[in-house]
C-alpha positions as CSV (number, residue, x, y, z in Angstrom):
1,X,80.0,99.3,75.6
2,X,82.7,100.7,77.7
3,X,86.1,99.0,78.0
4,X,87.2,98.6,81.6
5,X,90.7,99.8,82.6
6,X,92.6,97.3,84.6
7,X,95.2,98.1,87.4
8,X,97.7,95.7,88.9
9,X,99.5,96.4,92.2
10,X,102.5,94.4,93.4
11,X,104.2,93.6,96.7
12,X,107.4,95.6,96.8
13,X,110.6,95.4,98.9
14,X,112.3,98.5,100.3
15,X,115.3,99.8,98.5
16,X,118.9,100.4,99.6
17,X,119.5,101.7,103.1
18,X,116.0,101.1,104.2
19,X,114.7,98.0,106.0
20,X,111.2,96.6,106.1
21,X,108.7,96.2,103.2
22,X,105.7,97.9,101.6
23,X,102.5,96.3,100.6
24,X,99.9,97.5,98.1
25,X,96.3,96.4,98.2
26,X,94.3,95.1,96.5
27,X,96.6,93.2,94.1
28,X,94.5,93.9,91.1
29,X,91.6,96.2,90.3
30,X,89.2,96.8,87.5
31,X,87.3,100.0,86.8
32,X,85.1,101.5,84.1
33,X,86.2,104.5,82.2
34,X,85.4,107.8,83.9
35,X,85.4,106.3,87.4
36,X,87.8,107.1,90.2
37,X,90.4,104.6,91.3
38,X,92.0,104.5,94.7
39,X,95.2,102.5,95.3
40,X,96.6,102.0,98.8
41,X,100.2,101.5,100.0
42,X,101.3,100.7,103.5
43,X,104.9,100.5,104.8
44,X,106.0,98.4,107.8
45,X,107.7,101.4,109.3
46,X,107.3,105.2,109.0
47,X,108.8,106.8,106.0
48,X,107.5,110.3,106.7
49,X,106.5,111.7,103.3
50,X,109.3,109.9,101.4
51,X,107.2,107.8,99.1
52,X,106.9,107.8,95.3
53,X,104.3,106.4,93.0
54,X,105.2,105.0,89.5
55,X,103.2,103.9,86.5
56,X,104.5,101.2,84.2
57,X,102.9,100.3,80.9
58,X,103.7,97.1,78.9
59,X,107.2,97.3,77.3
60,X,108.0,100.6,78.9
61,X,110.1,101.8,81.8
62,X,108.4,103.0,84.9
63,X,107.2,106.6,84.9
64,X,107.4,108.7,88.1
65,X,103.9,110.1,88.9
66,X,104.1,111.3,92.5
67,X,107.1,112.0,94.8
68,X,107.2,113.2,98.4
69,X,103.8,111.4,98.9
70,X,101.8,114.2,97.2
71,X,103.8,116.2,94.7
72,X,103.0,115.5,91.0
73,X,106.0,115.0,88.7
74,X,106.3,117.2,85.7
75,X,103.8,116.5,83.0
76,X,101.5,114.3,85.1
77,X,97.9,115.2,84.7
78,X,96.0,116.7,87.7
79,X,93.8,113.6,87.6
80,X,96.6,111.9,89.6
81,X,96.9,112.8,93.2
82,X,98.8,111.3,96.2
83,X,98.1,111.6,99.9
84,X,99.4,110.2,103.1
85,X,102.4,110.2,105.5
86,X,104.1,107.9,107.9
87,X,103.0,104.4,107.0
88,X,99.7,104.8,105.0
89,X,99.6,106.3,101.5
90,X,97.0,106.6,98.7
91,X,97.2,107.2,95.0
92,X,93.9,108.5,93.5
93,X,93.2,108.6,89.7
94,X,90.0,110.4,88.8
95,X,88.1,110.3,85.5
96,X,89.9,107.2,84.4
97,X,91.0,107.1,80.7
98,X,92.0,104.0,78.6
99,X,95.7,105.0,78.8
100,X,95.6,104.7,82.6
101,X,95.6,100.9,82.3
102,X,99.0,99.9,83.8
103,X,100.9,98.5,86.7
104,X,101.3,101.0,89.6
105,X,104.1,100.8,92.1
106,X,104.6,102.6,95.4
107,X,108.2,103.0,96.5
108,X,109.6,104.4,99.7
109,X,112.9,106.2,99.4
110,X,115.6,107.4,101.7
111,X,116.3,111.1,102.3
112,X,120.1,111.6,102.2
113,X,120.0,115.2,103.4
């Protein structure tokens, strides 16, 4: 019998120097191992491609997975991919593995350049 991997998504507020809010849906998801999970994030105003995805496991600090909407951070498996721009973003995790069970956050960020 396969053990399902569970995913939790939370409502997040924008960070410093940015107004508005982001929402993630649905709030929690359950999948079977080997399946593909799709997590959605919508911002109340356009952030271009300035969005990051984080993974947080119990008792650990958040780990950066994706930045600039679609660029994988170092060491992140190719099973993780991000898409989107403007207000709508998606994190896709293919071929789910037991270690993928975690809380996933989307976070818009401000470009200071």
